[in-house]
All heavy atoms as a GROMACS GRO file, in nm:
protein
  614
    1MET      N    1   0.083  -0.121   0.000
    1MET     CA    2   0.000   0.000   0.000
    1MET      C    3   0.087   0.126   0.000
    1MET      O    4   0.052   0.224  -0.063
    1MET     CB    5  -0.092  -0.003   0.123
    1MET     CG    6  -0.187   0.111   0.129
    1MET     SD    7  -0.308   0.095   0.000
    1MET     CE    8  -0.424   0.216   0.045
    2LYS      N    9   0.200   0.119   0.071
    2LYS     CA   10   0.288   0.235   0.078
    2LYS      C   11   0.342   0.272  -0.060
    2LYS      O   12   0.353   0.390  -0.093
    2LYS     CB   13   0.402   0.208   0.176
    2LYS     CG   14   0.492   0.326   0.198
    2LYS     CD   15   0.597   0.294   0.302
    2LYS     CE   16   0.688   0.412   0.323
    2LYS     NZ   17   0.792   0.384   0.420
    3GLU      N   18   0.374   0.171  -0.140
    3GLU     CA   19   0.424   0.198  -0.275
    3GLU      C   20   0.316   0.264  -0.361
    3GLU      O   21   0.345   0.347  -0.446
    3GLU     CB   22   0.471   0.068  -0.342
    3GLU     CG   23   0.590   0.003  -0.275
    3GLU     CD   24   0.551  -0.085  -0.157
    3GLU    OE1   25   0.434  -0.128  -0.151
    3GLU    OE2   26   0.636  -0.106  -0.071
    4PHE      N   27   0.193   0.226  -0.337
    4PHE     CA   28   0.081   0.280  -0.414
    4PHE      C   29   0.063   0.429  -0.388
    4PHE      O   30   0.051   0.508  -0.482
    4PHE     CB   31  -0.047   0.203  -0.380
    4PHE     CG   32  -0.169   0.256  -0.449
    4PHE    CD1   33  -0.191   0.230  -0.582
    4PHE    CD2   34  -0.261   0.331  -0.380
    4PHE    CE1   35  -0.304   0.278  -0.647
    4PHE    CE2   36  -0.374   0.381  -0.442
    4PHE     CZ   37  -0.395   0.353  -0.577
    5ILE      N   38   0.060   0.470  -0.262
    5ILE     CA   39   0.033   0.611  -0.232
    5ILE      C   40   0.156   0.699  -0.247
    5ILE      O   41   0.145   0.821  -0.240
    5ILE     CB   42  -0.030   0.629  -0.092
    5ILE    CG1   43   0.064   0.583   0.017
    5ILE    CG2   44  -0.163   0.562  -0.083
    5ILE    CD1   45   0.017   0.619   0.157
    6ASN      N   46   0.273   0.639  -0.269
    6ASN     CA   47   0.394   0.717  -0.293
    6ASN      C   48   0.439   0.714  -0.438
    6ASN      O   49   0.541   0.770  -0.472
    6ASN     CB   50   0.508   0.666  -0.203
    6ASN     CG   51   0.486   0.702  -0.059
    6ASN    OD1   52   0.423   0.802  -0.028
    6ASN    ND2   53   0.535   0.620   0.029
    7ASN      N   54   0.363   0.649  -0.525
    7ASN     CA   55   0.396   0.639  -0.667
    7ASN      C   56   0.348   0.767  -0.737
    7ASN      O   57   0.230   0.782  -0.768
    7ASN     CB   58   0.330   0.516  -0.727
    7ASN     CG   59   0.370   0.492  -0.870
    7ASN    OD1   60   0.424   0.580  -0.937
    7ASN    ND2   61   0.344   0.372  -0.916
    8TRP      N   62   0.442   0.859  -0.764
    8TRP     CA   63   0.402   0.988  -0.818
    8TRP      C   64   0.345   0.978  -0.959
    8TRP      O   65   0.261   1.058  -0.998
    8TRP     CB   66   0.518   1.087  -0.812
    8TRP     CG   67   0.638   1.050  -0.894
    8TRP    CD1   68   0.743   0.975  -0.854
    8TRP    CD2   69   0.661   1.085  -1.029
    8TRP    NE1   70   0.833   0.960  -0.957
    8TRP    CE2   71   0.785   1.028  -1.066
    8TRP    CE3   72   0.591   1.158  -1.124
    8TRP    CZ2   73   0.838   1.042  -1.193
    8TRP    CZ3   74   0.645   1.172  -1.251
    8TRP    CH2   75   0.768   1.115  -1.283
    9LYS      N   76   0.387   0.878  -1.036
    9LYS     CA   77   0.333   0.862  -1.171
    9LYS      C   78   0.185   0.824  -1.165
    9LYS      O   79   0.103   0.878  -1.241
    9LYS     CB   80   0.410   0.755  -1.247
    9LYS     CG   81   0.552   0.794  -1.280
    9LYS     CD   82   0.626   0.681  -1.346
    9LYS     CE   83   0.771   0.715  -1.366
    9LYS     NZ   84   0.848   0.603  -1.420
   10LEU      N   85   0.151   0.734  -1.076
   10LEU     CA   86   0.011   0.695  -1.059
   10LEU      C   87  -0.072   0.810  -1.004
   10LEU      O   88  -0.186   0.833  -1.048
   10LEU     CB   89   0.002   0.574  -0.965
   10LEU     CG   90  -0.137   0.521  -0.938
   10LEU    CD1   91  -0.201   0.472  -1.067
   10LEU    CD2   92  -0.133   0.411  -0.837
   11ILE      N   93  -0.016   0.886  -0.913
   11ILE     CA   94  -0.089   0.999  -0.854
   11ILE      C   95  -0.117   1.105  -0.960
   11ILE      O   96  -0.226   1.161  -0.965
   11ILE     CB   97  -0.012   1.056  -0.734
   11ILE    CG1   98  -0.010   0.954  -0.621
   11ILE    CG2   99  -0.073   1.186  -0.688
   11ILE    CD1  100   0.078   0.990  -0.504
   12ILE      N  101  -0.019   1.133  -1.047
   12ILE     CA  102  -0.042   1.231  -1.154
   12ILE      C  103  -0.150   1.180  -1.249
   12ILE      O  104  -0.237   1.256  -1.292
   12ILE     CB  105   0.089   1.262  -1.228
   12ILE    CG1  106   0.179   1.346  -1.136
   12ILE    CG2  107   0.062   1.336  -1.359
   12ILE    CD1  108   0.314   1.375  -1.190
   13LEU      N  109  -0.150   1.051  -1.279
   13LEU     CA  110  -0.255   0.992  -1.362
   13LEU      C  111  -0.391   1.009  -1.296
   13LEU      O  112  -0.490   1.044  -1.363
   13LEU     CB  113  -0.225   0.845  -1.390
   13LEU     CG  114  -0.326   0.771  -1.475
   13LEU    CD1  115  -0.328   0.827  -1.617
   13LEU    CD2  116  -0.297   0.623  -1.477
   14LEU      N  117  -0.399   0.986  -1.166
   14LEU     CA  118  -0.525   1.005  -1.093
   14LEU      C  119  -0.570   1.151  -1.097
   14LEU      O  120  -0.689   1.179  -1.112
   14LEU     CB  121  -0.510   0.959  -0.948
   14LEU     CG  122  -0.507   0.809  -0.923
   14LEU    CD1  123  -0.476   0.780  -0.777
   14LEU    CD2  124  -0.637   0.744  -0.963
   15CYS      N  125  -0.476   1.243  -1.083
   15CYS     CA  126  -0.510   1.386  -1.088
   15CYS      C  127  -0.567   1.424  -1.224
   15CYS      O  128  -0.664   1.499  -1.232
   15CYS     CB  129  -0.388   1.471  -1.059
   15CYS     SG  130  -0.336   1.471  -0.887
   16LEU      N  131  -0.507   1.370  -1.330
   16LEU     CA  132  -0.551   1.405  -1.465
   16LEU      C  133  -0.681   1.337  -1.506
   16LEU      O  134  -0.752   1.387  -1.592
   16LEU     CB  135  -0.441   1.371  -1.566
   16LEU     CG  136  -0.314   1.454  -1.554
   16LEU    CD1  137  -0.208   1.402  -1.650
   16LEU    CD2  138  -0.343   1.601  -1.578
   17THR      N  139  -0.713   1.224  -1.444
   17THR     CA  140  -0.836   1.154  -1.480
   17THR      C  141  -0.945   1.180  -1.376
   17THR      O  142  -1.036   1.258  -1.402
   17THR     CB  143  -0.811   1.003  -1.494
   17THR    OG1  144  -0.751   0.953  -1.374
   17THR    CG2  145  -0.720   0.974  -1.610
   18LEU      N  146  -0.936   1.118  -1.260
   18LEU     CA  147  -1.040   1.133  -1.157
   18LEU      C  148  -1.047   1.275  -1.104
   18LEU      O  149  -1.155   1.330  -1.082
   18LEU     CB  150  -1.012   1.036  -1.041
   18LEU     CG  151  -1.106   1.045  -0.922
   18LEU    CD1  152  -1.247   1.007  -0.964
   18LEU    CD2  153  -1.060   0.957  -0.809
   19GLY      N  154  -0.932   1.338  -1.086
   19GLY     CA  155  -0.930   1.472  -1.029
   19GLY      C  156  -0.995   1.577  -1.117
   19GLY      O  157  -1.055   1.670  -1.067
   20LEU      N  158  -0.980   1.565  -1.248
   20LEU     CA  159  -1.032   1.668  -1.338
   20LEU      C  160  -1.160   1.628  -1.410
   20LEU      O  161  -1.221   1.713  -1.474
   20LEU     CB  162  -0.925   1.705  -1.440
   20LEU     CG  163  -0.800   1.771  -1.383
   20LEU    CD1  164  -0.699   1.793  -1.495
   20LEU    CD2  165  -0.833   1.900  -1.313
   21ALA      N  166  -1.200   1.502  -1.404
   21ALA     CA  167  -1.319   1.457  -1.477
   21ALA      C  168  -1.446   1.516  -1.418
   21ALA      O  169  -1.454   1.535  -1.297
   21ALA     CB  170  -1.326   1.305  -1.474
   22PRO      N  171  -1.549   1.542  -1.491
   22PRO     CA  172  -1.554   1.557  -1.635
   22PRO      C  173  -1.482   1.685  -1.678
   22PRO      O  174  -1.477   1.781  -1.604
   22PRO     CB  175  -1.703   1.565  -1.666
   22PRO     CG  176  -1.765   1.618  -1.543
   22PRO     CD  177  -1.680   1.569  -1.430
   23PHE      N  178  -1.429   1.683  -1.798
   23PHE     CA  179  -1.340   1.789  -1.843
   23PHE      C  180  -1.412   1.911  -1.902
   23PHE      O  181  -1.359   2.020  -1.900
   23PHE     CB  182  -1.242   1.735  -1.948
   23PHE     CG  183  -1.161   1.620  -1.894
   23PHE    CD1  184  -1.195   1.489  -1.926
   23PHE    CD2  185  -1.054   1.642  -1.810
   23PHE    CE1  186  -1.121   1.383  -1.878
   23PHE    CE2  187  -0.979   1.538  -1.760
   23PHE     CZ  188  -1.012   1.408  -1.795
   24PHE      N  189  -1.532   1.890  -1.957
   24PHE     CA  190  -1.602   1.998  -2.025
   24PHE      C  191  -1.735   2.024  -1.958
   24PHE      O  192  -1.801   1.930  -1.916
   24PHE     CB  193  -1.625   1.963  -2.173
   24PHE     CG  194  -1.496   1.946  -2.248
   24PHE    CD1  195  -1.448   1.820  -2.278
   24PHE    CD2  196  -1.422   2.056  -2.284
   24PHE    CE1  197  -1.331   1.803  -2.346
   24PHE    CE2  198  -1.304   2.041  -2.353
   24PHE     CZ  199  -1.257   1.914  -2.384
   25PRO      N  200  -1.781   2.144  -1.940
   25PRO     CA  201  -1.725   2.271  -1.986
   25PRO      C  202  -1.607   2.319  -1.900
   25PRO      O  203  -1.526   2.398  -1.945
   25PRO     CB  204  -1.840   2.368  -1.977
   25PRO     CG  205  -1.926   2.315  -1.869
   25PRO     CD  206  -1.910   2.164  -1.875
   26GLU      N  207  -1.597   2.271  -1.778
   26GLU     CA  208  -1.481   2.298  -1.692
   26GLU      C  209  -1.462   2.177  -1.602
   26GLU      O  210  -1.557   2.103  -1.578
   26GLU     CB  211  -1.499   2.425  -1.609
   26GLU     CG  212  -1.604   2.414  -1.502
   26GLU     CD  213  -1.622   2.541  -1.421
   26GLU    OE1  214  -1.560   2.643  -1.451
   26GLU    OE2  215  -1.702   2.537  -1.326
   27PRO      N  216  -1.341   2.155  -1.553
   27PRO     CA  217  -1.322   2.041  -1.462
   27PRO      C  218  -1.416   2.051  -1.342
   27PRO      O  219  -1.441   2.159  -1.289
   27PRO     CB  220  -1.176   2.054  -1.420
   27PRO     CG  221  -1.111   2.126  -1.532
   27PRO     CD  222  -1.215   2.223  -1.583
   28HIS      N  223  -1.466   1.938  -1.301
   28HIS     CA  224  -1.566   1.931  -1.195
   28HIS      C  225  -1.514   1.992  -1.064
   28HIS      O  226  -1.587   2.065  -0.997
   28HIS     CB  227  -1.606   1.784  -1.174
   28HIS     CG  228  -1.732   1.764  -1.100
   28HIS    ND1  229  -1.852   1.819  -1.141
   28HIS    CD2  230  -1.760   1.695  -0.987
   28HIS    CE1  231  -1.947   1.783  -1.057
   28HIS    NE2  232  -1.894   1.709  -0.962
   29ILE      N  233  -1.390   1.964  -1.031
   29ILE     CA  234  -1.335   2.015  -0.905
   29ILE      C  235  -1.326   2.167  -0.908
   29ILE      O  236  -1.346   2.233  -0.806
   29ILE     CB  237  -1.197   1.950  -0.873
   29ILE    CG1  238  -1.151   1.986  -0.732
   29ILE    CG2  239  -1.092   1.990  -0.973
   29ILE    CD1  240  -1.225   1.918  -0.624
   30VAL      N  241  -1.301   2.225  -1.025
   30VAL     CA  242  -1.294   2.372  -1.036
   30VAL      C  243  -1.430   2.433  -1.006
   30VAL      O  244  -1.440   2.532  -0.933
   30VAL     CB  245  -1.243   2.413  -1.177
   30VAL    CG1  246  -1.253   2.563  -1.197
   30VAL    CG2  247  -1.102   2.365  -1.199
   31GLY      N  248  -1.535   2.374  -1.061
   31GLY     CA  249  -1.670   2.424  -1.034
   31GLY      C  250  -1.706   2.413  -0.887
   31GLY      O  251  -1.767   2.504  -0.830
   32LYS      N  252  -1.670   2.302  -0.825
   32LYS     CA  253  -1.700   2.284  -0.681
   32LYS      C  254  -1.622   2.383  -0.597
   32LYS      O  255  -1.674   2.438  -0.500
   32LYS     CB  256  -1.668   2.141  -0.637
   32LYS     CG  257  -1.754   2.036  -0.700
   32LYS     CD  258  -1.898   2.047  -0.657
   32LYS     CE  259  -1.978   1.935  -0.721
   32LYS     NZ  260  -2.118   1.936  -0.685
   33LEU      N  261  -1.494   2.407  -0.631
   33LEU     CA  262  -1.414   2.503  -0.555
   33LEU      C  263  -1.468   2.645  -0.570
   33LEU      O  264  -1.470   2.722  -0.474
   33LEU     CB  265  -1.268   2.495  -0.596
   33LEU     CG  266  -1.195   2.369  -0.553
   33LEU    CD1  267  -1.054   2.366  -0.610
   33LEU    CD2  268  -1.192   2.355  -0.402
   34LYS      N  269  -1.514   2.680  -0.690
   34LYS     CA  270  -1.577   2.811  -0.710
   34LYS      C  271  -1.700   2.824  -0.621
   34LYS      O  272  -1.725   2.929  -0.563
   34LYS     CB  273  -1.618   2.829  -0.857
   34LYS     CG  274  -1.505   2.859  -0.950
   34LYS     CD  275  -1.560   2.878  -1.091
   34LYS     CE  276  -1.454   2.902  -1.193
   34LYS     NZ  277  -1.510   2.913  -1.329
   35TRP      N  278  -1.777   2.717  -0.614
   35TRP     CA  279  -1.898   2.716  -0.532
   35TRP      C  280  -1.862   2.734  -0.385
   35TRP      O  281  -1.926   2.812  -0.314
   35TRP     CB  282  -1.970   2.585  -0.554
   35TRP     CG  283  -2.113   2.578  -0.509
   35TRP    CD1  284  -2.186   2.677  -0.450
   35TRP    CD2  285  -2.201   2.467  -0.520
   35TRP    NE1  286  -2.314   2.634  -0.424
   35TRP    CE2  287  -2.325   2.504  -0.466
   35TRP    CE3  288  -2.186   2.339  -0.570
   35TRP    CZ2  289  -2.433   2.418  -0.460
   35TRP    CZ3  290  -2.295   2.254  -0.565
   35TRP    CH2  291  -2.416   2.292  -0.511
   36ILE      N  292  -1.759   2.664  -0.338
   36ILE     CA  293  -1.717   2.675  -0.198
   36ILE      C  294  -1.666   2.816  -0.168
   36ILE      O  295  -1.704   2.876  -0.067
   36ILE     CB  296  -1.610   2.569  -0.165
   36ILE    CG1  297  -1.673   2.430  -0.164
   36ILE    CG2  298  -1.544   2.599  -0.030
   36ILE    CD1  299  -1.574   2.317  -0.154
   37PHE      N  300  -1.580   2.870  -0.255
   37PHE     CA  301  -1.526   3.004  -0.232
   37PHE      C  302  -1.634   3.111  -0.246
   37PHE      O  303  -1.616   3.222  -0.196
   37PHE     CB  304  -1.410   3.032  -0.327
   37PHE     CG  305  -1.288   2.950  -0.297
   37PHE    CD1  306  -1.220   2.887  -0.399
   37PHE    CD2  307  -1.242   2.935  -0.167
   37PHE    CE1  308  -1.107   2.810  -0.372
   37PHE    CE2  309  -1.130   2.858  -0.139
   37PHE     CZ  310  -1.063   2.796  -0.242
   38GLY      N  311  -1.744   3.077  -0.311
   38GLY     CA  312  -1.856   3.170  -0.323
   38GLY      C  313  -1.952   3.163  -0.206
   38GLY      O  314  -2.057   3.226  -0.207
   39GLY      N  315  -1.920   3.083  -0.105
   39GLY     CA  316  -2.003   3.076   0.014
   39GLY      C  317  -2.067   2.941   0.038
   39GLY      O  318  -2.126   2.918   0.143
   40ALA      N  319  -2.059   2.850  -0.057
   40ALA     CA  320  -2.111   2.714  -0.046
   40ALA      C  321  -2.260   2.709  -0.011
   40ALA      O  322  -2.306   2.616   0.053
   40ALA     CB  323  -2.030   2.634   0.056
   41LYS      N  324  -2.333   2.807  -0.056
   41LYS     CA  325  -2.478   2.809  -0.029
   41LYS      C  326  -2.547   2.702  -0.114
   41LYS      O  327  -2.527   2.693  -0.233
   41LYS     CB  328  -2.535   2.945  -0.061
   41LYS     CG  329  -2.483   3.054   0.031
   41LYS     CD  330  -2.558   3.182   0.011
   41LYS     CE  331  -2.508   3.301   0.084
   41LYS     NZ  332  -2.439   3.289   0.204
   42GLY      N  333  -2.625   2.621  -0.048
   42GLY     CA  334  -2.702   2.518  -0.116
   42GLY      C  335  -2.626   2.389  -0.141
   42GLY      O  336  -2.679   2.300  -0.209
   43MET      N  337  -2.506   2.376  -0.088
   43MET     CA  338  -2.430   2.252  -0.109
   43MET      C  339  -2.486   2.141  -0.020
   43MET      O  340  -2.503   2.160   0.099
   43MET     CB  341  -2.281   2.272  -0.079
   43MET     CG  342  -2.208   2.346  -0.188
   43MET     SD  343  -2.031   2.352  -0.166
   43MET     CE  344  -1.983   2.187  -0.213
   44ALA      N  345  -2.515   2.029  -0.081
   44ALA     CA  346  -2.566   1.913  -0.010
   44ALA      C  347  -2.451   1.817   0.020
   44ALA      O  348  -2.336   1.840  -0.021
   44ALA     CB  349  -2.672   1.842  -0.095
   45PHE      N  350  -2.481   1.709   0.092
   45PHE     CA  351  -2.378   1.611   0.126
   45PHE      C  352  -2.310   1.557   0.002
   45PHE      O  353  -2.187   1.539  -0.001
   45PHE     CB  354  -2.440   1.496   0.207
   45PHE     CG  355  -2.343   1.385   0.233
   45PHE    CD1  356  -2.247   1.398   0.332
   45PHE    CD2  357  -2.346   1.269   0.158
   45PHE    CE1  358  -2.155   1.298   0.356
   45PHE    CE2  359  -2.255   1.167   0.181
   45PHE     CZ  360  -2.160   1.181   0.281
   46MET      N  361  -2.385   1.532  -0.104
   46MET     CA  362  -2.328   1.476  -0.227
   46MET      C  363  -2.226   1.572  -0.289
   46MET      O  364  -2.126   1.528  -0.345
   46MET     CB  365  -2.440   1.445  -0.327
   46MET     CG  366  -2.393   1.370  -0.446
   46MET     SD  367  -2.330   1.210  -0.394
   46MET     CE  368  -2.285   1.142  -0.548
   47ASP      N  369  -2.251   1.702  -0.280
   47ASP     CA  370  -2.157   1.800  -0.333
   47ASP      C  371  -2.026   1.799  -0.255
   47ASP      O  372  -1.918   1.807  -0.312
   47ASP     CB  373  -2.219   1.939  -0.330
   47ASP     CG  374  -2.345   1.948  -0.415
   47ASP    OD1  375  -2.341   1.899  -0.529
   47ASP    OD2  376  -2.445   2.001  -0.366
   48TRP      N  377  -2.036   1.787  -0.123
   48TRP     CA  378  -1.915   1.779  -0.040
   48TRP      C  379  -1.840   1.649  -0.068
   48TRP      O  380  -1.717   1.647  -0.072
   48TRP     CB  381  -1.949   1.792   0.109
   48TRP     CG  382  -1.990   1.931   0.145
   48TRP    CD1  383  -2.116   1.974   0.172
   48TRP    CD2  384  -1.904   2.046   0.156
   48TRP    NE1  385  -2.114   2.109   0.199
   48TRP    CE2  386  -1.985   2.155   0.190
   48TRP    CE3  387  -1.768   2.066   0.139
   48TRP    CZ2  388  -1.933   2.282   0.210
   48TRP    CZ3  389  -1.717   2.193   0.158
   48TRP    CH2  390  -1.798   2.300   0.193
   49PHE      N  391  -1.912   1.541  -0.088
   49PHE     CA  392  -1.850   1.414  -0.123
   49PHE      C  393  -1.776   1.425  -0.256
   49PHE      O  394  -1.666   1.372  -0.271
   49PHE     CB  395  -1.955   1.302  -0.128
   49PHE     CG  396  -1.898   1.169  -0.165
   49PHE    CD1  397  -1.824   1.097  -0.074
   49PHE    CD2  398  -1.919   1.115  -0.291
   49PHE    CE1  399  -1.770   0.974  -0.107
   49PHE    CE2  400  -1.866   0.992  -0.326
   49PHE     CZ  401  -1.791   0.921  -0.233
   50ASP      N  402  -1.835   1.497  -0.352
   50ASP     CA  403  -1.769   1.520  -0.481
   50ASP      C  404  -1.637   1.595  -0.463
   50ASP      O  405  -1.539   1.565  -0.529
   50ASP     CB  406  -1.860   1.602  -0.574
   50ASP     CG  407  -1.952   1.517  -0.657
   50ASP    OD1  408  -1.936   1.394  -0.656
   50ASP    OD2  409  -2.040   1.575  -0.723
   51VAL      N  410  -1.637   1.695  -0.375
   51VAL     CA  411  -1.514   1.770  -0.350
   51VAL      C  412  -1.406   1.677  -0.294
   51VAL      O  413  -1.291   1.682  -0.339
   51VAL     CB  414  -1.540   1.887  -0.252
   51VAL    CG1  415  -1.410   1.952  -0.209
   51VAL    CG2  416  -1.633   1.989  -0.314
   52VAL      N  417  -1.443   1.592  -0.201
   52VAL     CA  418  -1.346   1.498  -0.143
   52VAL      C  419  -1.300   1.398  -0.249
   52VAL      O  420  -1.179   1.374  -0.263
   52VAL     CB  421  -1.406   1.424  -0.021
   52VAL    CG1  422  -1.315   1.314   0.027
   52VAL    CG2  423  -1.435   1.523   0.091
   53LEU      N  424  -1.391   1.343  -0.325
   53LEU     CA  425  -1.358   1.243  -0.426
   53LEU      C  426  -1.265   1.301  -0.534
   53LEU      O  427  -1.163   1.241  -0.567
   53LEU     CB  428  -1.485   1.189  -0.492
   53LEU     CG  429  -1.464   1.085  -0.601
   53LEU    CD1  430  -1.415   0.955  -0.538
   53LEU    CD2  431  -1.593   1.061  -0.676
   54HIS      N  432  -1.299   1.417  -0.587
   54HIS     CA  433  -1.219   1.475  -0.695
   54HIS      C  434  -1.094   1.545  -0.642
   54HIS      O  435  -0.999   1.567  -0.717
   54HIS     CB  436  -1.304   1.573  -0.777
   54HIS     CG  437  -1.410   1.506  -0.857
   54HIS    ND1  438  -1.384   1.440  -0.974
   54HIS    CD2  439  -1.544   1.495  -0.836
   54HIS    CE1  440  -1.497   1.391  -1.022
   54HIS    NE2  441  -1.595   1.422  -0.940
   55GLY      N  442  -1.092   1.582  -0.515
   55GLY     CA  443  -0.978   1.651  -0.458
   55GLY      C  444  -0.873   1.560  -0.398
   55GLY      O  445  -0.758   1.600  -0.381
   56PHE      N  446  -0.909   1.436  -0.367
   56PHE     CA  447  -0.816   1.345  -0.302
   56PHE      C  448  -0.688   1.320  -0.381
   56PHE      O  449  -0.579   1.320  -0.322
   56PHE     CB  450  -0.885   1.213  -0.266
   56PHE     CG  451  -0.802   1.124  -0.179
   56PHE    CD1  452  -0.776   1.159  -0.048
   56PHE    CD2  453  -0.749   1.006  -0.228
   56PHE    CE1  454  -0.698   1.079   0.033
   56PHE    CE2  455  -0.671   0.925  -0.148
   56PHE     CZ  456  -0.646   0.962  -0.016
   57PRO      N  457  -0.694   1.301  -0.514
   57PRO     CA  458  -0.567   1.284  -0.588
   57PRO      C  459  -0.474   1.404  -0.574
   57PRO      O  460  -0.353   1.388  -0.566
   57PRO     CB  461  -0.612   1.266  -0.733
   57PRO     CG  462  -0.751   1.216  -0.725
   57PRO     CD  463  -0.810   1.279  -0.603
   58PHE      N  464  -0.530   1.524  -0.568
   58PHE     CA  465  -0.447   1.643  -0.552
   58PHE      C  466  -0.386   1.650  -0.412
   58PHE      O  467  -0.273   1.696  -0.396
   58PHE     CB  468  -0.527   1.769  -0.584
   58PHE     CG  469  -0.571   1.775  -0.728
   58PHE    CD1  470  -0.702   1.747  -0.762
   58PHE    CD2  471  -0.480   1.804  -0.828
   58PHE    CE1  472  -0.743   1.751  -0.894
   58PHE    CE2  473  -0.520   1.807  -0.960
   58PHE     CZ  474  -0.651   1.780  -0.994
   59ILE      N  475  -0.459   1.603  -0.313
   59ILE     CA  476  -0.405   1.596  -0.176
   59ILE      C  477  -0.288   1.497  -0.173
   59ILE      O  478  -0.184   1.525  -0.112
   59ILE     CB  479  -0.514   1.558  -0.076
   59ILE    CG1  480  -0.616   1.671  -0.065
   59ILE    CG2  481  -0.455   1.524   0.061
   59ILE    CD1  482  -0.740   1.636   0.011
   60LEU      N  483  -0.303   1.384  -0.240
   60LEU     CA  484  -0.194   1.287  -0.247
   60LEU      C  485  -0.073   1.347  -0.319
   60LEU      O  486   0.042   1.325  -0.277
   60LEU     CB  487  -0.238   1.160  -0.320
   60LEU     CG  488  -0.330   1.065  -0.245
   60LEU    CD1  489  -0.370   0.949  -0.336
   60LEU    CD2  490  -0.265   1.014  -0.119
   61LEU      N  491  -0.097   1.423  -0.426
   61LEU     CA  492   0.013   1.485  -0.500
   61LEU      C  493   0.087   1.587  -0.413
   61LEU      O  494   0.211   1.588  -0.410
   61LEU     CB  495  -0.040   1.552  -0.626
   61LEU     CG  496   0.064   1.618  -0.717
   61LEU    CD1  497   0.162   1.513  -0.769
   61LEU    CD2  498  -0.006   1.689  -0.831
   62ILE      N  499   0.014   1.669  -0.342
   62ILE     CA  500   0.078   1.766  -0.251
   62ILE      C  501   0.158   1.693  -0.145
   62ILE      O  502   0.269   1.733  -0.111
   62ILE     CB  503  -0.029   1.859  -0.190
   62ILE    CG1  504  -0.087   1.950  -0.297
   62ILE    CG2  505   0.029   1.940  -0.075
   62ILE    CD1  506  -0.212   2.024  -0.255
   63ARG      N  507   0.104   1.584  -0.092
   63ARG     CA  508   0.173   1.504   0.009
   63ARG      C  509   0.306   1.450  -0.044
   63ARG      O  510   0.409   1.460   0.022
   63ARG     CB  511   0.083   1.389   0.053
   63ARG     CG  512   0.145   1.297   0.153
   63ARG     CD  513   0.054   1.174   0.174
   63ARG     NE  514   0.127   1.070   0.238
   63ARG     CZ  515   0.204   0.981   0.175
   63ARG    NH1  516   0.217   0.986   0.045
   63ARG    NH2  517   0.268   0.888   0.242
   64VAL      N  518   0.304   1.395  -0.166
   64VAL     CA  519   0.427   1.340  -0.224
   64VAL      C  520   0.529   1.450  -0.249
   64VAL      O  521   0.649   1.432  -0.224
   64VAL     CB  522   0.394   1.261  -0.353
   64VAL    CG1  523   0.520   1.231  -0.433
   64VAL    CG2  524   0.322   1.134  -0.319
   65ILE      N  525   0.484   1.566  -0.296
   65ILE     CA  526   0.575   1.678  -0.320
   65ILE      C  527   0.641   1.722  -0.188
   65ILE      O  528   0.762   1.744  -0.184
   65ILE     CB  529   0.501   1.794  -0.388
   65ILE    CG1  530   0.465   1.756  -0.531
   65ILE    CG2  531   0.585   1.922  -0.384
   65ILE    CD1  532   0.372   1.853  -0.600
   66ILE      N  533   0.562   1.732  -0.082
   66ILE     CA  534   0.617   1.772   0.048
   66ILE      C  535   0.719   1.669   0.097
   66ILE      O  536   0.827   1.705   0.145
   66ILE     CB  537   0.504   1.793   0.151
   66ILE    CG1  538   0.425   1.918   0.115
   66ILE    CG2  539   0.561   1.803   0.292
   66ILE    CD1  540   0.298   1.937   0.196
   67ILE      N  541   0.687   1.542   0.083
   67ILE     CA  542   0.781   1.436   0.125
   67ILE      C  543   0.911   1.446   0.047
   67ILE      O  544   1.020   1.436   0.104
   67ILE     CB  545   0.717   1.296   0.109
   67ILE    CG1  546   0.608   1.278   0.214
   67ILE    CG2  547   0.821   1.186   0.119
   67ILE    CD1  548   0.525   1.154   0.196
   68LYS      N  549   0.902   1.468  -0.085
   68LYS     CA  550   1.023   1.478  -0.168
   68LYS      C  551   1.107   1.600  -0.127
   68LYS      O  552   1.229   1.592  -0.118
   68LYS     CB  553   0.988   1.488  -0.316
   68LYS     CG  554   0.918   1.367  -0.372
   68LYS     CD  555   1.009   1.249  -0.382
   68LYS     CE  556   0.935   1.132  -0.444
   68LYS     NZ  557   1.009   1.010  -0.444
   69VAL      N  558   1.044   1.714  -0.100
   69VAL     CA  559   1.116   1.835  -0.061
   69VAL      C  560   1.183   1.816   0.074
   69VAL      O  561   1.299   1.854   0.093
   69VAL     CB  562   1.021   1.957  -0.060
   69VAL    CG1  563   1.085   2.077   0.006
   69VAL    CG2  564   0.978   1.991  -0.202
   70VAL      N  565   1.112   1.757   0.170
   70VAL     CA  566   1.169   1.733   0.302
   70VAL      C  567   1.288   1.638   0.293
   70VAL      O  568   1.391   1.660   0.356
   70VAL     CB  569   1.062   1.680   0.400
   70VAL    CG1  570   1.123   1.630   0.528
   70VAL    CG2  571   0.960   1.789   0.428
   71ASN      N  572   1.276   1.534   0.210
   71ASN     CA  573   1.386   1.438   0.193
   71ASN      C  574   1.506   1.504   0.126
   71ASN      O  575   1.620   1.471   0.158
   71ASN     CB  576   1.341   1.316   0.114
   71ASN     CG  577   1.258   1.222   0.198
   71ASN    OD1  578   1.256   1.230   0.320
   71ASN    ND2  579   1.184   1.135   0.131
   72LEU      N  580   1.482   1.596   0.033
   72LEU     CA  581   1.594   1.667  -0.030
   72LEU      C  582   1.667   1.755   0.069
   72LEU      O  583   1.789   1.762   0.070
   72LEU     CB  584   1.543   1.752  -0.148
   72LEU     CG  585   1.510   1.678  -0.276
   72LEU    CD1  586   1.454   1.775  -0.379
   72LEU    CD2  587   1.632   1.609  -0.332
   73LYS      N  588   1.591   1.824   0.155
   73LYS     CA  589   1.653   1.911   0.255
   73LYS      C  590   1.727   1.831   0.360
   73LYS      O  591   1.827   1.878   0.413
   73LYS     CB  592   1.548   2.001   0.320
   73LYS     CG  593   1.497   2.109   0.230
   73LYS     CD  594   1.402   2.201   0.302
   73LYS     CE  595   1.356   2.311   0.209
   73LYS     NZ  596   1.264   2.402   0.275
   74ALA      N  597   1.677   1.713   0.390
   74ALA     CA  598   1.742   1.629   0.491
   74ALA      C  599   1.861   1.554   0.434
   74ALA      O  600   1.936   1.493   0.508
   74ALA     CB  601   1.641   1.531   0.550
   75GLY      N  602   1.874   1.556   0.303
   75GLY     CA  603   1.987   1.489   0.239
   75GLY      C  604   1.969   1.340   0.220
   75GLY      O  605   2.065   1.265   0.207
   76LYS      N  606   1.846   1.294   0.215
   76LYS     CA  607   1.818   1.150   0.198
   76LYS      C  608   1.803   1.116   0.052
   76LYS      O  609   1.761   1.185  -0.030
   76LYS     CB  610   1.691   1.111   0.273
   76LYS     CG  611   1.710   1.122   0.423
   76LYS     CD  612   1.583   1.078   0.492
   76LYS     CE  613   1.600   1.094   0.642
   76LYS     NZ  614   1.480   1.061   0.713
   0.00000   0.00000   0.00000
């Protein structure tokens, strides 16, 4: 499991597919984030679940980037 969540190639693939799907007229996560930054009025549980589902690959990507930067600074 550790190899899976630390595989940056797989995480980038997840970001480009699950994270951005559907692609037209705009990526789904972008629309949800606009809605949240606009006050999140009228958001139901399913909308929040969508944010978590489509945002999770990006959270994994940020996590891997932080781990790589920390390891570079530590000299590992």
